[in-house]
C-alpha positions in Angstrom: 13.7 -70.3 3.3 11.9 -67.1 4.3 10.2 -64.8 1.8 11.9 -62.0 0.1 10.1 -58.7 -0.3 10.9 -55.8 -2.7 9.7 -52.5 -4.0 11.0 -49.9 -6.5 11.8 -46.3 -5.9 10.9 -44.4 -9.1 10.4 -40.8 -10.2 7.6 -40.9 -12.7 5.3 -38.3 -14.2 1.8 -38.9 -15.5 2.0 -36.9 -18.8 -1.7 -37.0 -19.3 -2.1 -35.2 -15.9 0.5 -32.7 -17.0 -1.4 -32.1 -20.2 -4.6 -31.6 -18.1 -2.9 -29.2 -15.7 -1.5 -27.2 -18.7 -4.9 -27.0 -20.3 -6.5 -25.9 -17.0 -3.8 -23.2 -16.6 -4.4 -22.0 -20.1 -8.1 -21.7 -19.5 -7.5 -19.8 -16.2 -5.1 -17.4 -17.9 -7.7 -16.7 -20.6 -10.3 -15.9 -18.0 -8.2 -13.8 -15.6 -8.6 -10.0 -15.8 -4.9 -9.3 -15.1 -4.0 -11.2 -18.3 -6.5 -9.5 -20.6 -4.7 -8.1 -23.7 -1.4 -9.7 -22.8 0.5 -12.1 -25.0 0.8 -14.9 -22.3 0.9 -18.5 -23.3 1.7 -21.9 -22.0 2.8 -24.6 -24.5 3.3 -28.2 -23.6 5.6 -30.1 -26.0 4.8 -33.8 -25.3 7.6 -35.1 -27.5 10.4 -33.2 -25.9 8.7 -33.3 -22.4 9.0 -29.5 -22.0 6.7 -26.7 -21.2 7.3 -23.2 -22.5 5.8 -20.2 -20.8 5.8 -16.8 -22.5 4.5 -13.4 -21.4 4.8 -9.7 -21.8 7.1 -9.2 -18.8 8.8 -10.8 -15.8 5.9 -10.1 -13.5 3.3 -11.8 -15.7 5.7 -14.7 -16.3 6.0 -15.3 -12.6 2.2 -15.1 -12.2 1.9 -17.6 -15.2 4.4 -19.9 -13.4 2.3 -19.7 -10.2 -0.9 -20.6 -12.0 0.9 -23.6 -13.7 2.4 -24.8 -10.4 -1.0 -24.6 -8.6 -2.6 -26.6 -11.4 0.2 -29.2 -11.2 -0.2 -29.6 -7.5 -4.0 -30.0 -7.8 -3.4 -32.7 -10.4 -1.0 -34.6 -8.1 2.2 -33.7 -9.9 5.2 -32.9 -7.7 6.8 -29.5 -8.4 10.1 -31.2 -7.9 9.5 -32.9 -11.3 9.9 -29.5 -13.0 13.4 -28.2 -13.9 13.3 -24.5 -14.7 15.6 -23.0 -17.4 16.8 -19.4 -17.5 14.3 -16.6 -18.1 15.1 -15.1 -21.5 14.1 -11.6 -22.5 13.8 -10.3 -26.0 14.2 -6.8 -27.3 10.5 -5.9 -26.8 10.7 -6.9 -23.1 8.8 -10.1 -23.4 10.0 -12.9 -21.2 10.2 -16.7 -22.0 11.1 -19.7 -19.8 11.5 -23.4 -20.6 10.5 -26.0 -18.0 11.8 -29.5 -18.5 9.9 -32.4 -17.0 12.2 -34.8 -15.2 11.1 -38.4 -15.5 13.2 -41.2 -14.0 16.0 -41.2 -11.6 19.4 -40.4 -13.2 22.5 -42.5 -12.2 24.0 -39.9 -9.8 20.7 -39.5 -7.8 20.3 -43.3 -7.8 23.8 -43.7 -6.3 22.9 -41.1 -3.7 19.8 -43.1 -2.7 21.7 -46.4 -2.5 24.5 -44.8 -0.4 21.9 -43.2 1.9 20.2 -46.6 2.4 23.5 -48.4 3.0 24.6 -45.8 5.5 21.6 -46.7 7.7 22.9 -50.2 8.2 19.3 -51.6 7.7 19.4 -55.2 6.3 18.2 -54.5 2.8 19.8 -54.7 -0.6 19.6 -51.7 -3.0 20.2 -52.1 -6.7 20.1 -49.6 -9.5 18.0 -50.7 -12.5 17.7 -48.3 -15.4 15.9 -45.2 -14.0 14.8 -46.8 -10.7 16.2 -48.3 -7.5 15.0 -51.7 -6.4 15.1 -52.3 -2.7 14.7 -55.9 -1.4 14.9 -57.5 2.0 13.5 -60.3 4.3 11.6 -58.0 6.7 8.7 -55.8 5.7 9.4 -53.5 8.6 12.9 -52.8 7.2 11.4 -51.9 3.8 9.0 -49.6 5.5 11.9 -47.9 7.4 13.7 -47.4 4.1 10.6 -45.9 2.6 10.3 -43.5 5.5 14.0 -42.5 5.2 13.7 -41.8 1.5 10.5 -39.8 2.1 12.2 -37.7 4.8 15.3 -37.1 2.8 15.4 -33.7 1.2 15.8 -35.0 -2.4 15.7 -32.5 -5.3 13.4 -34.8 -7.3 10.0 -36.4 -6.8 10.0 -40.1 -5.7 7.2 -42.7 -5.6 7.2 -46.3 -4.4 5.9 -48.9 -6.8 5.9 -52.6 -7.6 5.7 -53.8 -3.9 5.8 -57.6 -4.0 6.8 -60.8 -2.2 9.2 -63.1 -4.1 
């Protein structure tokens, strides 16, 4: 009997790196001249897996968002892992936005991945397991083709490949 190979498609975030990126962004905001005297802040709620950005106006909020995104990218966190809420404005003109961190692949997106793989007719099995998709097959080349297809697909969430093994 020939060997069976497998790997998992996951969407994971390193929350320590998110914390580091937020801390770096906060330091940069404190040092930047264009933010002097403004009430701009970035708050990372680890328990709820949310980031809240607040500033005096829309323009500064967008600049704050750019700083945060740049820090996330430098820390190896995909921007696709961030889900932006609506920009809320209060009576004084200050703007606030909540950013939810997406961790794990939800059932609908997992089904999309499985359907996409099955439509290719490559001889592999795809199974949804909790918040990940397990791909298994007899040929390593087929698994690598699947990896490339998933990488090339324009998915609206970040994906990583883990747990590559031979059974």
